[in-house]
N, CA, C and O atoms as a Maestro MAE file, in Angstrom:
{
 s_m_m2io_version
 :::
 2.0.0
}

f_m_ct {
 s_m_title
 :::
 protein
 m_atom[316] {
  # First column is atom index #
  i_m_mmod_type
  r_m_x_coord
  r_m_y_coord
  r_m_z_coord
  i_m_residue_number
  s_m_chain_name
  s_m_pdb_residue_name
  s_m_pdb_atom_name
  i_m_atomic_number
  :::
  1 25 -60.069 28.817 -21.694 1 A "MET " " N  " 7
  2 3 -59.776 28.351 -20.366 1 A "MET " " CA " 6
  3 2 -58.274 28.426 -20.165 1 A "MET " " C  " 6
  4 15 -57.502 27.999 -21.023 1 A "MET " " O  " 8
  5 25 -57.872 28.960 -19.046 2 A "ILE " " N  " 7
  6 3 -56.450 29.098 -18.733 2 A "ILE " " CA " 6
  7 2 -56.180 28.431 -17.393 2 A "ILE " " C  " 6
  8 15 -56.956 28.569 -16.448 2 A "ILE " " O  " 8
  9 25 -55.083 27.717 -17.326 3 A "HIS " " N  " 7
  10 3 -54.701 27.043 -16.091 3 A "HIS " " CA " 6
  11 2 -53.212 27.280 -15.884 3 A "HIS " " C  " 6
  12 15 -52.410 27.020 -16.781 3 A "HIS " " O  " 8
  13 25 -52.840 27.768 -14.715 4 A "ARG " " N  " 7
  14 3 -51.445 28.123 -14.468 4 A "ARG " " CA " 6
  15 2 -50.573 26.963 -14.044 4 A "ARG " " C  " 6
  16 15 -49.416 26.883 -14.457 4 A "ARG " " O  " 8
  17 25 -51.099 26.054 -13.226 5 A "ASP " " N  " 7
  18 3 -50.290 24.991 -12.650 5 A "ASP " " CA " 6
  19 2 -50.400 23.716 -13.475 5 A "ASP " " C  " 6
  20 15 -51.447 23.464 -14.071 5 A "ASP " " O  " 8
  21 25 -49.354 22.912 -13.524 6 A "PRO " " N  " 7
  22 3 -49.437 21.627 -14.236 6 A "PRO " " CA " 6
  23 2 -50.513 20.750 -13.608 6 A "PRO " " C  " 6
  24 15 -50.714 20.769 -12.393 6 A "PRO " " O  " 8
  25 25 -51.202 19.983 -14.445 7 A "LEU " " N  " 7
  26 3 -52.218 19.063 -13.947 7 A "LEU " " CA " 6
  27 2 -51.543 17.873 -13.276 7 A "LEU " " C  " 6
  28 15 -50.449 17.475 -13.675 7 A "LEU " " O  " 8
  29 25 -52.195 17.296 -12.250 8 A "PRO " " N  " 7
  30 3 -51.609 16.127 -11.589 8 A "PRO " " CA " 6
  31 2 -51.589 14.915 -12.519 8 A "PRO " " C  " 6
  32 15 -52.429 14.796 -13.410 8 A "PRO " " O  " 8
  33 25 -50.622 14.016 -12.305 9 A "LYS " " N  " 7
  34 3 -50.548 12.817 -13.136 9 A "LYS " " CA " 6
  35 2 -51.791 11.965 -12.952 9 A "LYS " " C  " 6
  36 15 -52.324 11.438 -13.928 9 A "LYS " " O  " 8
  37 25 -52.264 11.818 -11.715 10 A "GLU " " N  " 7
  38 3 -53.515 11.120 -11.440 10 A "GLU " " CA " 6
  39 2 -54.640 12.120 -11.626 10 A "GLU " " C  " 6
  40 15 -54.718 13.112 -10.901 10 A "GLU " " O  " 8
  41 25 -55.506 11.867 -12.586 11 A "ARG " " N  " 7
  42 3 -56.529 12.860 -12.896 11 A "ARG " " CA " 6
  43 2 -57.926 12.456 -12.460 11 A "ARG " " C  " 6
  44 15 -58.904 12.996 -12.978 11 A "ARG " " O  " 8
  45 25 -58.051 11.524 -11.523 12 A "ALA " " N  " 7
  46 3 -59.368 11.142 -11.023 12 A "ALA " " CA " 6
  47 2 -60.055 12.380 -10.465 12 A "ALA " " C  " 6
  48 15 -59.504 13.079 -9.615 12 A "ALA " " O  " 8
  49 25 -61.254 12.642 -10.946 13 A "GLY " " N  " 7
  50 3 -61.991 13.801 -10.471 13 A "GLY " " CA " 6
  51 2 -61.567 15.105 -11.108 13 A "GLY " " C  " 6
  52 15 -62.137 16.153 -10.804 13 A "GLY " " O  " 8
  53 25 -60.582 15.065 -11.984 14 A "VAL " " N  " 7
  54 3 -60.110 16.253 -12.685 14 A "VAL " " CA " 6
  55 2 -60.678 16.209 -14.101 14 A "VAL " " C  " 6
  56 15 -60.883 15.131 -14.660 14 A "VAL " " O  " 8
  57 25 -60.927 17.354 -14.664 15 A "LEU " " N  " 7
  58 3 -61.442 17.468 -16.020 15 A "LEU " " CA " 6
  59 2 -60.653 16.565 -16.967 15 A "LEU " " C  " 6
  60 15 -59.430 16.672 -17.054 15 A "LEU " " O  " 8
  61 25 -61.357 15.670 -17.680 16 A "ASP " " N  " 7
  62 3 -60.680 14.766 -18.613 16 A "ASP " " CA " 6
  63 2 -60.348 15.477 -19.915 16 A "ASP " " C  " 6
  64 15 -59.207 15.433 -20.376 16 A "ASP " " O  " 8
  65 25 -61.335 16.128 -20.508 17 A "HIS " " N  " 7
  66 3 -61.070 16.893 -21.716 17 A "HIS " " CA " 6
  67 2 -62.184 17.892 -21.982 17 A "HIS " " C  " 6
  68 15 -63.259 17.819 -21.387 17 A "HIS " " O  " 8
  69 25 -61.909 18.831 -22.888 18 A "MET " " N  " 7
  70 3 -62.885 19.836 -23.307 18 A "MET " " CA " 6
  71 2 -63.171 19.588 -24.773 18 A "MET " " C  " 6
  72 15 -62.255 19.311 -25.547 18 A "MET " " O  " 8
  73 25 -64.440 19.684 -25.165 19 A "ALA " " N  " 7
  74 3 -64.812 19.456 -26.565 19 A "ALA " " CA " 6
  75 2 -65.470 20.714 -27.127 19 A "ALA " " C  " 6
  76 15 -66.266 21.380 -26.465 19 A "ALA " " O  " 8
  77 25 -65.106 21.013 -28.376 20 A "PHE " " N  " 7
  78 3 -65.630 22.192 -29.054 20 A "PHE " " CA " 6
  79 2 -66.018 21.835 -30.481 20 A "PHE " " C  " 6
  80 15 -65.390 20.977 -31.100 20 A "PHE " " O  " 8
  81 25 -67.040 22.482 -31.002 21 A "THR " " N  " 7
  82 3 -67.368 22.387 -32.411 21 A "THR " " CA " 6
  83 2 -66.401 23.303 -33.153 21 A "THR " " C  " 6
  84 15 -66.141 24.423 -32.713 21 A "THR " " O  " 8
  85 25 -65.870 22.827 -34.279 22 A "ALA " " N  " 7
  86 3 -64.857 23.602 -34.999 22 A "ALA " " CA " 6
  87 2 -65.102 23.557 -36.501 22 A "ALA " " C  " 6
  88 15 -65.906 22.764 -36.992 22 A "ALA " " O  " 8
  89 25 -64.400 24.414 -37.214 23 A "ARG " " N  " 7
  90 3 -64.453 24.470 -38.682 23 A "ARG " " CA " 6
  91 2 -63.035 24.507 -39.227 23 A "ARG " " C  " 6
  92 15 -62.092 24.881 -38.530 23 A "ARG " " O  " 8
  93 25 -62.905 24.110 -40.489 24 A "ASP " " N  " 7
  94 3 -61.627 24.119 -41.218 24 A "ASP " " CA " 6
  95 2 -60.663 23.065 -40.693 24 A "ASP " " C  " 6
  96 15 -59.598 23.382 -40.163 24 A "ASP " " O  " 8
  97 25 -61.051 21.819 -40.848 25 A "LEU " " N  " 7
  98 3 -60.210 20.702 -40.426 25 A "LEU " " CA " 6
  99 2 -58.837 20.740 -41.097 25 A "LEU " " C  " 6
  100 15 -57.829 20.618 -40.401 25 A "LEU " " O  " 8
  101 25 -58.757 20.903 -42.426 26 A "PRO " " N  " 7
  102 3 -57.419 20.934 -43.045 26 A "PRO " " CA " 6
  103 2 -56.539 22.050 -42.487 26 A "PRO " " C  " 6
  104 15 -55.349 21.840 -42.251 26 A "PRO " " O  " 8
  105 25 -57.108 23.225 -42.275 27 A "GLY " " N  " 7
  106 3 -56.336 24.343 -41.751 27 A "GLY " " CA " 6
  107 2 -55.891 24.115 -40.313 27 A "GLY " " C  " 6
  108 15 -54.779 24.480 -39.932 27 A "GLY " " O  " 8
  109 25 -56.769 23.508 -39.519 28 A "THR " " N  " 7
  110 3 -56.434 23.223 -38.123 28 A "THR " " CA " 6
  111 2 -55.297 22.217 -38.038 28 A "THR " " C  " 6
  112 15 -54.363 22.398 -37.257 28 A "THR " " O  " 8
  113 25 -55.371 21.157 -38.838 29 A "VAL " " N  " 7
  114 3 -54.306 20.147 -38.847 29 A "VAL " " CA " 6
  115 2 -52.997 20.765 -39.322 29 A "VAL " " C  " 6
  116 15 -51.935 20.471 -38.773 29 A "VAL " " O  " 8
  117 25 -53.068 21.618 -40.337 30 A "ALA " " N  " 7
  118 3 -51.852 22.287 -40.831 30 A "ALA " " CA " 6
  119 2 -51.212 23.136 -39.725 30 A "ALA " " C  " 6
  120 15 -49.989 23.149 -39.585 30 A "ALA " " O  " 8
  121 25 -52.028 23.837 -38.945 31 A "THR " " N  " 7
  122 3 -51.506 24.647 -37.845 31 A "THR " " CA " 6
  123 2 -50.856 23.771 -36.779 31 A "THR " " C  " 6
  124 15 -49.765 24.084 -36.302 31 A "THR " " O  " 8
  125 25 -51.519 22.673 -36.400 32 A "LEU " " N  " 7
  126 3 -50.947 21.777 -35.397 32 A "LEU " " CA " 6
  127 2 -49.607 21.220 -35.868 32 A "LEU " " C  " 6
  128 15 -48.649 21.162 -35.097 32 A "LEU " " O  " 8
  129 25 -49.541 20.812 -37.134 33 A "LYS " " N  " 7
  130 3 -48.280 20.294 -37.682 33 A "LYS " " CA " 6
  131 2 -47.192 21.362 -37.660 33 A "LYS " " C  " 6
  132 15 -46.061 21.103 -37.249 33 A "LYS " " O  " 8
  133 25 -47.544 22.555 -38.103 34 A "ARG " " N  " 7
  134 3 -46.566 23.654 -38.152 34 A "ARG " " CA " 6
  135 2 -46.019 23.962 -36.759 34 A "ARG " " C  " 6
  136 15 -44.842 24.293 -36.614 34 A "ARG " " O  " 8
  137 25 -46.863 23.855 -35.741 35 A "GLU " " N  " 7
  138 3 -46.461 24.158 -34.368 35 A "GLU " " CA " 6
  139 2 -45.853 22.953 -33.647 35 A "GLU " " C  " 6
  140 15 -45.452 23.062 -32.488 35 A "GLU " " O  " 8
  141 25 -45.783 21.801 -34.333 36 A "GLY " " N  " 7
  142 3 -45.184 20.615 -33.739 36 A "GLY " " CA " 6
  143 2 -46.029 19.981 -32.647 36 A "GLY " " C  " 6
  144 15 -45.499 19.361 -31.725 36 A "GLY " " O  " 8
  145 25 -47.352 20.139 -32.752 37 A "ILE " " N  " 7
  146 3 -48.266 19.589 -31.751 37 A "ILE " " CA " 6
  147 2 -48.800 18.251 -32.248 37 A "ILE " " C  " 6
  148 15 -49.394 18.169 -33.323 37 A "ILE " " O  " 8
  149 25 -48.583 17.214 -31.460 38 A "GLU " " N  " 7
  150 3 -49.082 15.886 -31.814 38 A "GLU " " CA " 6
  151 2 -50.598 15.860 -31.670 38 A "GLU " " C  " 6
  152 15 -51.157 16.526 -30.798 38 A "GLU " " O  " 8
  153 25 -51.257 15.093 -32.521 39 A "TYR " " N  " 7
  154 3 -52.715 15.018 -32.489 39 A "TYR " " CA " 6
  155 2 -53.168 13.634 -32.921 39 A "TYR " " C  " 6
  156 15 -52.403 12.859 -33.494 39 A "TYR " " O  " 8
  157 25 -54.426 13.344 -32.633 40 A "GLU " " N  " 7
  158 3 -55.069 12.112 -33.095 40 A "GLU " " CA " 6
  159 2 -56.335 12.518 -33.833 40 A "GLU " " C  " 6
  160 15 -57.142 13.283 -33.306 40 A "GLU " " O  " 8
  161 25 -56.514 12.016 -35.040 41 A "LEU " " N  " 7
  162 3 -57.682 12.332 -35.850 41 A "LEU " " CA " 6
  163 2 -58.428 11.045 -36.155 41 A "LEU " " C  " 6
  164 15 -57.835 10.055 -36.582 41 A "LEU " " O  " 8
  165 25 -59.726 11.069 -35.931 42 A "ARG " " N  " 7
  166 3 -60.539 9.896 -36.255 42 A "ARG " " CA " 6
  167 2 -61.945 10.335 -36.638 42 A "ARG " " C  " 6
  168 15 -62.353 11.471 -36.395 42 A "ARG " " O  " 8
  169 25 -62.670 9.405 -37.243 43 A "ARG " " N  " 7
  170 3 -64.063 9.665 -37.602 43 A "ARG " " CA " 6
  171 2 -64.956 8.858 -36.682 43 A "ARG " " C  " 6
  172 15 -64.683 7.690 -36.403 43 A "ARG " " O  " 8
  173 25 -66.013 9.476 -36.217 44 A "LEU " " N  " 7
  174 3 -66.962 8.818 -35.333 44 A "LEU " " CA " 6
  175 2 -67.797 7.841 -36.153 44 A "LEU " " C  " 6
  176 15 -68.498 8.258 -37.075 44 A "LEU " " O  " 8
  177 25 -67.736 6.540 -35.833 45 A "PRO " " N  " 7
  178 3 -68.508 5.554 -36.590 45 A "PRO " " CA " 6
  179 2 -70.000 5.909 -36.580 45 A "PRO " " C  " 6
  180 15 -70.545 6.354 -35.570 45 A "PRO " " O  " 8
  181 25 -70.630 5.702 -37.720 46 A "GLY " " N  " 7
  182 3 -72.061 5.966 -37.834 46 A "GLY " " CA " 6
  183 2 -72.375 7.371 -38.302 46 A "GLY " " C  " 6
  184 15 -73.118 7.545 -39.268 46 A "GLY " " O  " 8
  185 25 -71.827 8.377 -37.639 47 A "SER " " N  " 7
  186 3 -72.152 9.762 -38.009 47 A "SER " " CA " 6
  187 2 -71.139 10.368 -38.972 47 A "SER " " C  " 6
  188 15 -71.477 11.273 -39.734 47 A "SER " " O  " 8
  189 25 -69.901 9.879 -38.945 48 A "GLY " " N  " 7
  190 3 -68.864 10.420 -39.820 48 A "GLY " " CA " 6
  191 2 -68.240 11.703 -39.322 48 A "GLY " " C  " 6
  192 15 -67.388 12.277 -40.001 48 A "GLY " " O  " 8
  193 25 -68.645 12.171 -38.145 49 A "ILE " " N  " 7
  194 3 -68.064 13.392 -37.587 49 A "ILE " " CA " 6
  195 2 -66.566 13.174 -37.364 49 A "ILE " " C  " 6
  196 15 -66.143 12.125 -36.879 49 A "ILE " " O  " 8
  197 25 -65.775 14.182 -37.727 50 A "TRP " " N  " 7
  198 3 -64.338 14.147 -37.489 50 A "TRP " " CA " 6
  199 2 -64.072 14.557 -36.045 50 A "TRP " " C  " 6
  200 15 -64.624 15.550 -35.571 50 A "TRP " " O  " 8
  201 25 -63.239 13.807 -35.347 51 A "GLN " " N  " 7
  202 3 -62.808 14.156 -33.993 51 A "GLN " " CA " 6
  203 2 -61.294 14.326 -34.001 51 A "GLN " " C  " 6
  204 15 -60.557 13.432 -34.420 51 A "GLN " " O  " 8
  205 25 -60.846 15.475 -33.537 52 A "LEU " " N  " 7
  206 3 -59.425 15.800 -33.488 52 A "LEU " " CA " 6
  207 2 -59.046 16.037 -32.027 52 A "LEU " " C  " 6
  208 15 -59.608 16.914 -31.370 52 A "LEU " " O  " 8
  209 25 -58.093 15.255 -31.521 53 A "PHE " " N  " 7
  210 3 -57.666 15.353 -30.125 53 A "PHE " " CA " 6
  211 2 -56.210 15.803 -30.066 53 A "PHE " " C  " 6
  212 15 -55.384 15.361 -30.864 53 A "PHE " " O  " 8
  213 25 -55.902 16.681 -29.117 54 A "PHE " " N  " 7
  214 3 -54.530 17.097 -28.857 54 A "PHE " " CA " 6
  215 2 -54.474 17.621 -27.430 54 A "PHE " " C  " 6
  216 15 -55.515 17.842 -26.811 54 A "PHE " " O  " 8
  217 25 -53.282 17.820 -26.904 55 A "ASN " " N  " 7
  218 3 -53.117 18.346 -25.549 55 A "ASN " " CA " 6
  219 2 -52.708 19.809 -25.600 55 A "ASN " " C  " 6
  220 15 -51.897 20.220 -26.431 55 A "ASN " " O  " 8
  221 25 -53.292 20.591 -24.684 56 A "ASP " " N  " 7
  222 3 -52.887 21.991 -24.595 56 A "ASP " " CA " 6
  223 2 -51.513 22.064 -23.914 56 A "ASP " " C  " 6
  224 15 -50.996 21.031 -23.490 56 A "ASP " " O  " 8
  225 25 -50.916 23.241 -23.800 57 A "PRO " " N  " 7
  226 3 -49.560 23.338 -23.228 57 A "PRO " " CA " 6
  227 2 -49.422 22.811 -21.800 57 A "PRO " " C  " 6
  228 15 -48.313 22.512 -21.357 57 A "PRO " " O  " 8
  229 25 -50.542 22.694 -21.072 58 A "HIS " " N  " 7
  230 3 -50.484 22.192 -19.699 58 A "HIS " " CA " 6
  231 2 -50.885 20.725 -19.607 58 A "HIS " " C  " 6
  232 15 -50.969 20.172 -18.511 58 A "HIS " " O  " 8
  233 25 -51.132 20.097 -20.745 59 A "GLY " " N  " 7
  234 3 -51.437 18.675 -20.752 59 A "GLY " " CA " 6
  235 2 -52.909 18.325 -20.727 59 A "GLY " " C  " 6
  236 15 -53.246 17.141 -20.719 59 A "GLY " " O  " 8
  237 25 -53.809 19.311 -20.713 60 A "ALA " " N  " 7
  238 3 -55.242 19.017 -20.754 60 A "ALA " " CA " 6
  239 2 -55.626 18.596 -22.173 60 A "ALA " " C  " 6
  240 15 -55.182 19.204 -23.147 60 A "ALA " " O  " 8
  241 25 -56.445 17.565 -22.282 61 A "LYS " " N  " 7
  242 3 -56.864 17.077 -23.594 61 A "LYS " " CA " 6
  243 2 -57.964 17.979 -24.154 61 A "LYS " " C  " 6
  244 15 -58.907 18.341 -23.451 61 A "LYS " " O  " 8
  245 25 -57.824 18.333 -25.430 62 A "VAL " " N  " 7
  246 3 -58.797 19.158 -26.139 62 A "VAL " " CA " 6
  247 2 -59.337 18.341 -27.306 62 A "VAL " " C  " 6
  248 15 -58.582 17.656 -27.995 62 A "VAL " " O  " 8
  249 25 -60.640 18.417 -27.522 63 A "GLU " " N  " 7
  250 3 -61.291 17.736 -28.648 63 A "GLU " " CA " 6
  251 2 -61.968 18.784 -29.511 63 A "GLU " " C  " 6
  252 15 -62.745 19.599 -29.014 63 A "GLU " " O  " 8
  253 25 -61.674 18.763 -30.806 64 A "PHE " " N  " 7
  254 3 -62.391 19.584 -31.779 64 A "PHE " " CA " 6
  255 2 -63.228 18.639 -32.621 64 A "PHE " " C  " 6
  256 15 -62.714 17.646 -33.137 64 A "PHE " " O  " 8
  257 25 -64.514 18.939 -32.764 65 A "ASP " " N  " 7
  258 3 -65.414 18.143 -33.599 65 A "ASP " " CA " 6
  259 2 -65.751 18.927 -34.858 65 A "ASP " " C  " 6
  260 15 -66.189 20.076 -34.803 65 A "ASP " " O  " 8
  261 25 -65.533 18.265 -36.004 66 A "PHE " " N  " 7
  262 3 -65.764 18.883 -37.305 66 A "PHE " " CA " 6
  263 2 -66.892 18.152 -38.028 66 A "PHE " " C  " 6
  264 15 -67.063 16.945 -37.855 66 A "PHE " " O  " 8
  265 25 -67.645 18.866 -38.822 67 A "ASP " " N  " 7
  266 3 -68.740 18.295 -39.603 67 A "ASP " " CA " 6
  267 2 -68.251 17.152 -40.479 67 A "ASP " " C  " 6
  268 15 -67.116 17.167 -40.954 67 A "ASP " " O  " 8
  269 25 -69.102 16.173 -40.688 68 A "LYS " " N  " 7
  270 3 -68.753 15.001 -41.503 68 A "LYS " " CA " 6
  271 2 -68.391 15.375 -42.937 68 A "LYS " " C  " 6
  272 15 -67.676 14.632 -43.609 68 A "LYS " " O  " 8
  273 25 -68.880 16.523 -43.412 69 A "ASP " " N  " 7
  274 3 -68.616 16.933 -44.795 69 A "ASP " " CA " 6
  275 2 -67.326 17.727 -44.957 69 A "ASP " " C  " 6
  276 15 -66.977 18.111 -46.073 69 A "ASP " " O  " 8
  277 25 -66.613 17.979 -43.864 70 A "GLU " " N  " 7
  278 3 -65.306 18.664 -43.967 70 A "GLU " " CA " 6
  279 2 -64.352 17.760 -44.754 70 A "GLU " " C  " 6
  280 15 -64.363 16.543 -44.569 70 A "GLU " " O  " 8
  281 25 -63.536 18.341 -45.622 71 A "PRO " " N  " 7
  282 3 -62.565 17.514 -46.352 71 A "PRO " " CA " 6
  283 2 -61.463 17.014 -45.409 71 A "PRO " " C  " 6
  284 15 -61.124 17.662 -44.419 71 A "PRO " " O  " 8
  285 25 -60.923 15.855 -45.746 72 A "ALA " " N  " 7
  286 3 -59.798 15.295 -44.982 72 A "ALA " " CA " 6
  287 2 -58.583 16.206 -45.148 72 A "ALA " " C  " 6
  288 15 -58.418 16.832 -46.195 72 A "ALA " " O  " 8
  289 25 -57.740 16.284 -44.135 73 A "PRO " " N  " 7
  290 3 -56.524 17.067 -44.280 73 A "PRO " " CA " 6
  291 2 -55.563 16.430 -45.281 73 A "PRO " " C  " 6
  292 15 -55.633 15.228 -45.537 73 A "PRO " " O  " 8
  293 25 -54.684 17.226 -45.835 74 A "VAL " " N  " 7
  294 3 -53.696 16.735 -46.807 74 A "VAL " " CA " 6
  295 2 -52.894 15.601 -46.190 74 A "VAL " " C  " 6
  296 15 -52.368 15.732 -45.085 74 A "VAL " " O  " 8
  297 25 -52.803 14.494 -46.903 75 A "GLY " " N  " 7
  298 3 -51.998 13.363 -46.464 75 A "GLY " " CA " 6
  299 2 -52.683 12.432 -45.498 75 A "GLY " " C  " 6
  300 15 -52.083 11.444 -45.075 75 A "GLY " " O  " 8
  301 25 -53.941 12.716 -45.125 76 A "HIS " " N  " 7
  302 3 -54.636 11.855 -44.167 76 A "HIS " " CA " 6
  303 2 -55.017 10.535 -44.831 76 A "HIS " " C  " 6
  304 15 -55.571 10.510 -45.929 76 A "HIS " " O  " 8
  305 25 -54.708 9.447 -44.143 77 A "VAL " " N  " 7
  306 3 -55.063 8.115 -44.605 77 A "VAL " " CA " 6
  307 2 -55.958 7.490 -43.551 77 A "VAL " " C  " 6
  308 15 -55.561 7.377 -42.392 77 A "VAL " " O  " 8
  309 25 -57.149 7.087 -43.933 78 A "SER " " N  " 7
  310 3 -58.081 6.469 -42.982 78 A "SER " " CA " 6
  311 2 -57.562 5.124 -42.528 78 A "SER " " C  " 6
  312 15 -56.971 4.373 -43.303 78 A "SER " " O  " 8
  313 25 -57.793 4.830 -41.255 79 A "ALA " " N  " 7
  314 3 -57.362 3.532 -40.704 79 A "ALA " " CA " 6
  315 2 -58.335 2.444 -41.061 79 A "ALA " " C  " 6
  316 15 -58.136 1.289 -40.684 79 A "ALA " " O  " 8
  :::
 }
 m_bond[315] {
  # First column is bond index #
  i_m_from
  i_m_to
  i_m_order
  :::
  1 1 2 1
  2 2 3 1
  3 3 4 2
  4 3 5 1
  5 5 6 1
  6 6 7 1
  7 7 8 2
  8 7 9 1
  9 9 10 1
  10 10 11 1
  11 11 12 2
  12 11 13 1
  13 13 14 1
  14 14 15 1
  15 15 16 2
  16 15 17 1
  17 17 18 1
  18 18 19 1
  19 19 20 2
  20 19 21 1
  21 21 22 1
  22 22 23 1
  23 23 24 2
  24 23 25 1
  25 25 26 1
  26 26 27 1
  27 27 28 2
  28 27 29 1
  29 29 30 1
  30 30 31 1
  31 31 32 2
  32 31 33 1
  33 33 34 1
  34 34 35 1
  35 35 36 2
  36 35 37 1
  37 37 38 1
  38 38 39 1
  39 39 40 2
  40 39 41 1
  41 41 42 1
  42 42 43 1
  43 43 44 2
  44 43 45 1
  45 45 46 1
  46 46 47 1
  47 47 48 2
  48 47 49 1
  49 49 50 1
  50 50 51 1
  51 51 52 2
  52 51 53 1
  53 53 54 1
  54 54 55 1
  55 55 56 2
  56 55 57 1
  57 57 58 1
  58 58 59 1
  59 59 60 2
  60 59 61 1
  61 61 62 1
  62 62 63 1
  63 63 64 2
  64 63 65 1
  65 65 66 1
  66 66 67 1
  67 67 68 2
  68 67 69 1
  69 69 70 1
  70 70 71 1
  71 71 72 2
  72 71 73 1
  73 73 74 1
  74 74 75 1
  75 75 76 2
  76 75 77 1
  77 77 78 1
  78 78 79 1
  79 79 80 2
  80 79 81 1
  81 81 82 1
  82 82 83 1
  83 83 84 2
  84 83 85 1
  85 85 86 1
  86 86 87 1
  87 87 88 2
  88 87 89 1
  89 89 90 1
  90 90 91 1
  91 91 92 2
  92 91 93 1
  93 93 94 1
  94 94 95 1
  95 95 96 2
  96 95 97 1
  97 97 98 1
  98 98 99 1
  99 99 100 2
  100 99 101 1
  101 101 102 1
  102 102 103 1
  103 103 104 2
  104 103 105 1
  105 105 106 1
  106 106 107 1
  107 107 108 2
  108 107 109 1
  109 109 110 1
  110 110 111 1
  111 111 112 2
  112 111 113 1
  113 113 114 1
  114 114 115 1
  115 115 116 2
  116 115 117 1
  117 117 118 1
  118 118 119 1
  119 119 120 2
  120 119 121 1
  121 121 122 1
  122 122 123 1
  123 123 124 2
  124 123 125 1
  125 125 126 1
  126 126 127 1
  127 127 128 2
  128 127 129 1
  129 129 130 1
  130 130 131 1
  131 131 132 2
  132 131 133 1
  133 133 134 1
  134 134 135 1
  135 135 136 2
  136 135 137 1
  137 137 138 1
  138 138 139 1
  139 139 140 2
  140 139 141 1
  141 141 142 1
  142 142 143 1
  143 143 144 2
  144 143 145 1
  145 145 146 1
  146 146 147 1
  147 147 148 2
  148 147 149 1
  149 149 150 1
  150 150 151 1
  151 151 152 2
  152 151 153 1
  153 153 154 1
  154 154 155 1
  155 155 156 2
  156 155 157 1
  157 157 158 1
  158 158 159 1
  159 159 160 2
  160 159 161 1
  161 161 162 1
  162 162 163 1
  163 163 164 2
  164 163 165 1
  165 165 166 1
  166 166 167 1
  167 167 168 2
  168 167 169 1
  169 169 170 1
  170 170 171 1
  171 171 172 2
  172 171 173 1
  173 173 174 1
  174 174 175 1
  175 175 176 2
  176 175 177 1
  177 177 178 1
  178 178 179 1
  179 179 180 2
  180 179 181 1
  181 181 182 1
  182 182 183 1
  183 183 184 2
  184 183 185 1
  185 185 186 1
  186 186 187 1
  187 187 188 2
  188 187 189 1
  189 189 190 1
  190 190 191 1
  191 191 192 2
  192 191 193 1
  193 193 194 1
  194 194 195 1
  195 195 196 2
  196 195 197 1
  197 197 198 1
  198 198 199 1
  199 199 200 2
  200 199 201 1
  201 201 202 1
  202 202 203 1
  203 203 204 2
  204 203 205 1
  205 205 206 1
  206 206 207 1
  207 207 208 2
  208 207 209 1
  209 209 210 1
  210 210 211 1
  211 211 212 2
  212 211 213 1
  213 213 214 1
  214 214 215 1
  215 215 216 2
  216 215 217 1
  217 217 218 1
  218 218 219 1
  219 219 220 2
  220 219 221 1
  221 221 222 1
  222 222 223 1
  223 223 224 2
  224 223 225 1
  225 225 226 1
  226 226 227 1
  227 227 228 2
  228 227 229 1
  229 229 230 1
  230 230 231 1
  231 231 232 2
  232 231 233 1
  233 233 234 1
  234 234 235 1
  235 235 236 2
  236 235 237 1
  237 237 238 1
  238 238 239 1
  239 239 240 2
  240 239 241 1
  241 241 242 1
  242 242 243 1
  243 243 244 2
  244 243 245 1
  245 245 246 1
  246 246 247 1
  247 247 248 2
  248 247 249 1
  249 249 250 1
  250 250 251 1
  251 251 252 2
  252 251 253 1
  253 253 254 1
  254 254 255 1
  255 255 256 2
  256 255 257 1
  257 257 258 1
  258 258 259 1
  259 259 260 2
  260 259 261 1
  261 261 262 1
  262 262 263 1
  263 263 264 2
  264 263 265 1
  265 265 266 1
  266 266 267 1
  267 267 268 2
  268 267 269 1
  269 269 270 1
  270 270 271 1
  271 271 272 2
  272 271 273 1
  273 273 274 1
  274 274 275 1
  275 275 276 2
  276 275 277 1
  277 277 278 1
  278 278 279 1
  279 279 280 2
  280 279 281 1
  281 281 282 1
  282 282 283 1
  283 283 284 2
  284 283 285 1
  285 285 286 1
  286 286 287 1
  287 287 288 2
  288 287 289 1
  289 289 290 1
  290 290 291 1
  291 291 292 2
  292 291 293 1
  293 293 294 1
  294 294 295 1
  295 295 296 2
  296 295 297 1
  297 297 298 1
  298 298 299 1
  299 299 300 2
  300 299 301 1
  301 301 302 1
  302 302 303 1
  303 303 304 2
  304 303 305 1
  305 305 306 1
  306 306 307 1
  307 307 308 2
  308 307 309 1
  309 309 310 1
  310 310 311 1
  311 311 312 2
  312 311 313 1
  313 313 314 1
  314 314 315 1
  315 315 316 2
  :::
 }
}
């Protein structure tokens, strides 16, 4: 998905985020760190699915969901 214009600060009625199934959690986190992209990583209670959130260059929130059996990224400490 590509968007040319910055998203409005008030996002009522605007796409909140996009979610995708993904693989290679450690590699994805390493790429985000290398590129200086801030992210939030958490595990979904009950299922153990990893959820990784970050913003694309235009500020839209992106969610990557990883299988519960994916290894934690290097240095990750559970809250």
